[in-house]
C-alpha positions in Angstrom: -20.8 -18.5 21.6 -23.9 -17.7 19.7 -24.3 -14.9 17.2 -26.9 -12.5 15.5 -29.3 -11.7 18.0 -31.7 -10.1 15.7 -33.1 -13.8 15.1 -36.1 -14.8 17.3 -35.1 -18.5 17.3 -31.0 -18.3 17.5 -29.4 -21.3 16.2 -25.8 -22.5 17.5 -24.3 -20.5 14.5 -20.9 -18.8 14.8 -21.0 -16.1 11.7 -17.3 -14.6 13.0 -15.8 -18.5 12.6 -17.7 -19.0 9.1 -16.4 -15.6 7.4 -13.1 -15.2 6.0 -11.0 -12.9 8.4 -10.1 -10.2 5.7 -13.9 -9.8 4.9 -14.8 -9.2 8.8 -12.1 -6.6 9.0 -12.8 -5.2 5.5 -13.7 -1.4 5.7 -16.2 -0.9 2.7 -15.6 1.8 0.0 -17.2 4.9 1.3 -18.5 6.8 -1.7 -19.6 10.5 -2.4 -23.4 9.9 -1.7 -23.0 8.4 1.5 -21.8 11.7 3.0 -24.4 14.1 1.2 -26.8 13.7 -1.5 -28.4 17.0 -2.0 -27.3 20.7 -2.7 -24.7 21.6 -5.4 -22.7 18.3 -5.9 -19.2 19.1 -6.7 -17.9 16.1 -4.9 -17.9 13.2 -7.1 -16.4 14.3 -10.2 -20.0 13.8 -12.3 -20.7 15.7 -15.6 -22.9 18.6 -14.2 -23.5 19.6 -18.0 -25.7 16.4 -18.2 -25.7 13.3 -20.1 -25.1 13.1 -23.8 -28.3 11.1 -24.6 -31.5 13.1 -23.6 -34.0 10.1 -24.4 -34.6 9.8 -20.8 -35.0 13.1 -19.6 -38.8 13.3 -20.3 -38.9 10.6 -17.4 -37.1 12.5 -14.9 -34.1 10.4 -14.7 -31.0 12.2 -13.5 -28.6 10.1 -15.3 -25.4 12.5 -14.9 -25.4 11.4 -11.3 -24.5 8.5 -9.4 -27.2 6.0 -8.6 -28.5 5.2 -4.9 -25.3 3.0 -3.5 -27.8 1.5 -0.9 -31.0 0.8 -3.0 -33.1 1.5 0.2 -36.5 2.2 -1.7 -36.1 -0.8 -4.0 -35.2 -3.1 -0.9 -38.0 -1.6 1.1 -40.6 -2.5 -1.7 -38.8 -6.1 -1.9 -39.3 -6.6 1.8 -43.1 -5.9 1.7 -43.5 -8.1 -1.2 -41.5 -11.0 0.1 -43.0 -10.5 3.8 -39.5 -10.0 5.1 -39.1 -7.3 8.2 -37.4 -4.9 6.6 -34.6 -3.5 4.1 -31.6 -4.5 6.3 -32.3 -8.1 5.4 -31.6 -7.7 1.6 -28.8 -7.2 -0.9 -29.5 -6.2 -4.4 -27.0 -7.3 -7.4 -26.6 -7.8 -11.0 -28.6 -11.0 -11.4 -28.3 -13.8 -9.0 -24.9 -14.7 -10.2 -23.4 -11.6 -8.2 -24.9 -13.0 -5.1 -23.6 -16.3 -5.7 -19.9 -15.1 -6.6 -19.9 -12.7 -3.3 -21.2 -15.7 -1.2 -18.3 -17.7 -2.2 -15.8 -14.6 -1.8 -17.3 -14.0 1.7 -17.1 -17.3 3.1 -14.6 -19.2 1.2 -10.9 -18.9 1.4 -9.2 -19.7 -2.1 -7.2 -22.7 -2.2 -8.7 -24.0 1.2 -12.3 -24.1 1.2 -15.1 -25.8 -0.7 -18.7 -25.5 -1.6 -21.0 -28.4 -1.6 -23.6 -28.7 -4.5 -26.1 -31.2 -5.5 -25.9 -32.3 -9.2 -27.9 -31.6 -11.6 -28.2 -28.1 -10.6 -27.4 -24.7 -11.9 -24.1 -24.5 -13.4 -22.7 -21.0 -12.1 -22.4 -22.2 -8.7 -19.3 -24.3 -9.9 -18.0 -21.6 -12.4 -17.8 -19.2 -9.5 -16.0 -21.7 -7.2 -13.5 -22.2 -10.0 -13.0 -18.7 -10.6 -12.4 -18.2 -7.0 -10.1 -21.1 -6.6 -12.6 -23.1 -4.3 -13.3 -26.8 -3.9 -16.4 -28.2 -5.2 -18.0 -31.5 -3.2 -21.0 -33.1 -5.2 -23.8 -34.8 -3.6 -26.2 -35.9 -6.4 -29.9 -35.4 -6.0 -32.0 -38.5 -5.7 -32.8 -38.8 -9.3 -34.5 -42.4 -9.3 -37.7 -41.8 -11.4 -37.0 -38.3 -11.9 -37.6 -37.5 -8.3 -34.7 -34.9 -7.9 -34.9 -34.7 -4.0 -31.8 -34.3 -1.5 -30.0 -37.0 -0.2 -29.8 -35.3 3.3 -28.1 -38.1 5.2 -25.2 -38.3 2.6 -25.1 -34.4 2.7 -24.8 -34.6 6.4 -22.3 -36.9 6.4 -19.9 -34.8 4.0 -20.4 -32.1 6.4 -19.5 -33.7 9.6 -16.6 -35.4 7.8 -15.2 -32.1 5.9 -14.8 -29.1 7.4 -13.7 -27.3 4.5 -17.5 -26.9 3.1 -18.7 -23.5 3.9 -21.5 -23.3 1.7 -24.2 -25.7 0.8 -26.0 -24.6 -2.5 -29.5 -25.7 -3.0 -31.6 -24.8 -5.8 -35.5 -25.2 -5.3 -37.2 -25.1 -7.6 -34.2 -27.1 -9.3 -32.5 -25.8 -12.8 -32.8 -28.2 -14.8 -35.1 -30.3 -12.7 -37.8 -27.9 -12.0 -38.6 -29.4 -8.8 -39.3 -27.9 -5.6 -37.0 -29.2 -2.6 -38.8 -30.8 0.3 -38.7 -27.8 2.9 -38.2 -30.5 5.6 -35.0 -31.5 4.0 -33.9 -27.9 3.9 -34.4 -27.3 7.6 -32.5 -30.4 8.4 -29.5 -29.3 6.6 -30.1 -25.6 8.2 -30.5 -27.2 11.8 -27.5 -29.8 11.4 -25.1 -29.0 14.8 -22.1 -30.4 13.2 -22.1 -27.9 10.4 -20.8 -24.2 10.9 -21.4 -22.8 7.3 -24.3 -21.4 5.6 -27.1 -22.6 3.4 -27.7 -20.8 0.4 -31.2 -21.7 -1.3 -31.5 -20.6 -4.8 -35.4 -19.5 -5.6 -35.0 -18.1 -9.0 -38.4 -20.1 -9.8 -40.0 -20.3 -6.9 -42.8 -17.8 -7.9 -44.0 -20.5 -10.5 -44.8 -22.7 -7.4 -48.0 -22.8 -5.4 -48.0 -20.4 -2.2 -45.8 -21.2 0.8 -43.1 -22.6 -1.6 -40.5 -19.8 -0.5 -38.2 -20.3 2.4 -37.3 -16.6 2.4 -39.3 -15.6 5.7 -37.3 -18.3 7.4 -34.0 -15.6 7.7 -35.7 -14.5 10.9 -34.9 -17.9 12.3 -32.1 -19.3 10.9 -28.9 -16.7 11.0 -27.3 -19.5 8.6 -29.8 -19.2 5.5 -29.3 -17.2 2.8 -32.0 -17.2 0.0 -31.3 -15.6 -3.4 -34.1 -14.7 -5.9 -34.4 -12.7 -9.2 -36.7 -10.4 -10.9 -35.6 -12.3 -14.5 -38.2 -15.0 -14.5 -41.6 -14.4 -12.9 -41.1 -10.6 -13.2 -40.0 -10.9 -16.9 -37.1 -8.8 -16.5 -34.0 -10.6 -17.7 -32.9 -7.7 -19.6 -32.3 -5.4 -16.4 -30.3 -7.9 -14.4 -31.6 -7.6 -10.6 -30.9 -10.3 -8.4 -31.6 -10.5 -4.6 -30.0 -12.1 -1.5 -32.3 -12.2 1.6 -30.6 -13.1 5.1 -30.1 -12.3 8.4 -28.9 -8.5 8.9 -25.4 -9.4 9.7 -24.9 -11.6 6.8 -26.5 -8.9 4.4 -24.5 -6.2 5.9 -21.3 -8.2 4.8 -22.9 -8.6 1.2 -23.3 -4.9 1.0 -19.9 -4.0 2.3 -18.1 -6.2 -0.3 -20.2 -5.3 -3.4 -19.0 -2.4 -5.7 -20.0 0.9 -4.8 -22.8 1.6 -7.6 -23.7 -1.9 -8.7 -27.3 -1.1 -9.7 -27.7 1.5 -12.1 -30.4 4.5 -12.1 -32.4 2.9 -15.4 -32.4 -0.3 -13.7 -33.6 0.8 -10.2 -36.5 2.6 -12.0 -37.6 -0.3 -13.7 -37.4 -2.7 -10.9 -39.4 0.0 -8.6 -42.2 0.1 -11.3 -42.3 -3.8 -11.4 -42.8 -3.8 -7.8 -45.8 -1.0 -7.6 -49.0 -2.6 -7.2 -50.0 -2.6 -11.0 -46.6 -4.6 -11.7 -47.1 -7.1 -9.1 -50.6 -7.7 -10.6 -49.3 -7.9 -14.1 -46.8 -10.3 -12.9 -49.4 -12.6 -11.4 -51.5 -12.3 -14.2 -48.6 -13.6 -16.6 -48.0 -16.5 -13.8 -51.4 -17.9 -14.7 -51.0 -17.8 -18.1 -47.9 -19.5 -17.6 -49.3 -22.4 -15.8 -52.0 -23.0 -18.2 -49.5 -23.0 -21.0 -47.3 -25.3 -18.9 -50.0 -27.8 -18.7 -51.0 -27.5 -22.6 -47.2 -28.3 -22.9 -47.1 -31.4 -20.8 -50.3 -32.5 -22.4 -48.7 -32.2 -26.0 -45.4 -33.6 -25.0 -46.8 -36.9 -23.5 -48.8 -37.5 -26.9 -45.4 -37.3 -28.9 -43.8 -40.7 -30.3 -40.5 -41.6 -28.5 -41.5 -39.7 -25.3 -40.3 -41.4 -22.6 -41.3 -39.3 -19.5 -41.7 -35.7 -18.5 -39.1 -35.6 -15.3 -39.4 -33.7 -12.0 -42.2 -31.9 -10.3 -42.9 -29.3 -13.3 -43.0 -26.6 -10.8 -41.0 -23.9 -12.8 -41.6 -22.0 -16.1 -39.9 -25.0 -18.1 -40.5 -28.7 -18.6 -37.8 -31.6 -18.7 -38.7 -34.0 -21.5 -36.9 -37.3 -21.8 -36.9 -38.9 -25.4 -36.1 -42.6 -25.8 -35.1 -45.1 -28.3 -37.5 -47.9 -29.7 -36.6 -50.2 -26.5 -37.9 -47.2 -24.4 -34.2 -46.3 -23.0 -33.2 -42.8 -22.8 -31.7 -41.7 -26.0 -29.2 -38.8 -26.1 -28.5 -39.2 -29.6 -32.2 -38.5 -30.5 -32.2 -35.5 -28.0 -29.0 -33.9 -29.7 -30.8 -34.5 -33.2 -33.8 -33.0 -32.2 -31.9 -30.0 -30.3 -29.8 -29.0 -33.4 -32.6 -29.7 -36.2 -35.2 -27.5 -34.1 -32.3 -24.7 -33.6 -30.8 -25.0 -36.8 -33.6 -25.9 -39.2 -37.0 -25.0 -37.7 -36.1 -22.0 -35.9 -37.0 -23.2 -32.5 -34.2 -23.2 -29.6 -34.6 -25.5 -26.8 -31.7 -26.4 -24.3 -30.2 -30.0 -24.5 -29.5 -31.5 -21.1 -28.7 -35.0 -21.7 -25.4 -34.9 -20.2 -26.5 -34.2 -16.6 -26.9 -36.7 -14.0 -30.3 -38.1 -14.1 -31.2 -36.2 -17.4 -30.4 -38.7 -20.1 -32.0 -38.3 -23.3 -33.5 -35.1 -22.1 -34.4 -31.4 -23.7 -35.3 -28.8 -21.1 -38.2 -26.5 -22.7 -39.3 -23.3 -21.5 -42.9 -22.8 -21.3 -43.8 -20.2 -24.1 -47.1 -18.5 -25.3 -49.8 -20.5 -26.8 -48.5 -19.9 -30.3 -45.1 -20.5 -29.5 -46.0 -23.6 -27.8 -48.0 -24.8 -30.7 -45.2 -24.3 -33.5 -43.0 -26.2 -30.9 -45.3 -29.2 -30.9 -45.9 -29.2 -34.3 -42.5 -29.4 -35.2 -41.4 -31.8 -33.1 -44.6 -34.0 -34.1 -43.2 -33.6 -37.8 -39.6 -34.7 -36.9 -40.5 -37.6 -34.8 -42.9 -39.1 -37.4 
């Protein structure tokens, strides 16, 4: 049986067999605004006398009323920006983490099912799996020479032999690797006929790559694909916590049925809509160009430092991964930890130690800052290392 007739090129994927039965039968919470949203509203036990704070009244924000539970305007702008047919392909949540957690709750039975991850990768996949009592299967990336690419045959071997795996989490560009995965490898996993689960591609950093790096538009072809993104990185809006899941409408509907009723606030929605207006997108692209320039400046400065071994990965995000070495040229976790602590505790510059991740021994992950911030960082490192 094949499902998801909205897809223009159907894959042999049975959604009903992949989703938890209780989720398929779930009747979503019906909130007051699902029925009526205008007139004298006395149906939701809101405070008709208005908010205690008047600071946003001049901006036309009606904070005494619950926000739009469906965020159709926001989803419509996202669809136009990402080149996806329409808002029915979208879920909007509290950062990417809500999408990760919901995916596990929708597809994985506790104490029975598993997810597959490819370390080194984003730590919240494992955290959410552990919270939901879901197993974790690990197939490390090929880390040779900082390659950080999928071992597709090993992944397919696991999918063929372990039917408890319901979600494959792929991070592209990776965190902490900063490396874009080969699209041919992602496609190979999506089309693997012995697997009837979903593939979730985390594209939090995709806007820092060249055009064509995203696979979001593939959701019209692959009913087993979920792409998650965020406004935290390229749009510089980490403080409003907006994450996005893009999928076939049948999967997007499950996300929207399972979420809390009013998960996106009025304030958050207003800021996000402004960011996705033409002026906001232009500002985002202007900032991206500056970040790419400063990324190159940072890479050049790091290469000139003593005890610098290699800059790992593809450097396709807004951070770099720098490996520090001992006098024999071997990855040196001890040195990396000392640099990390000295920078934070003495020099007032905070980076991230990543030396305990597979393939990242001796490494610090360094976000690309402004020209001034990068200059201070490089000066401090030069002083310490000399």
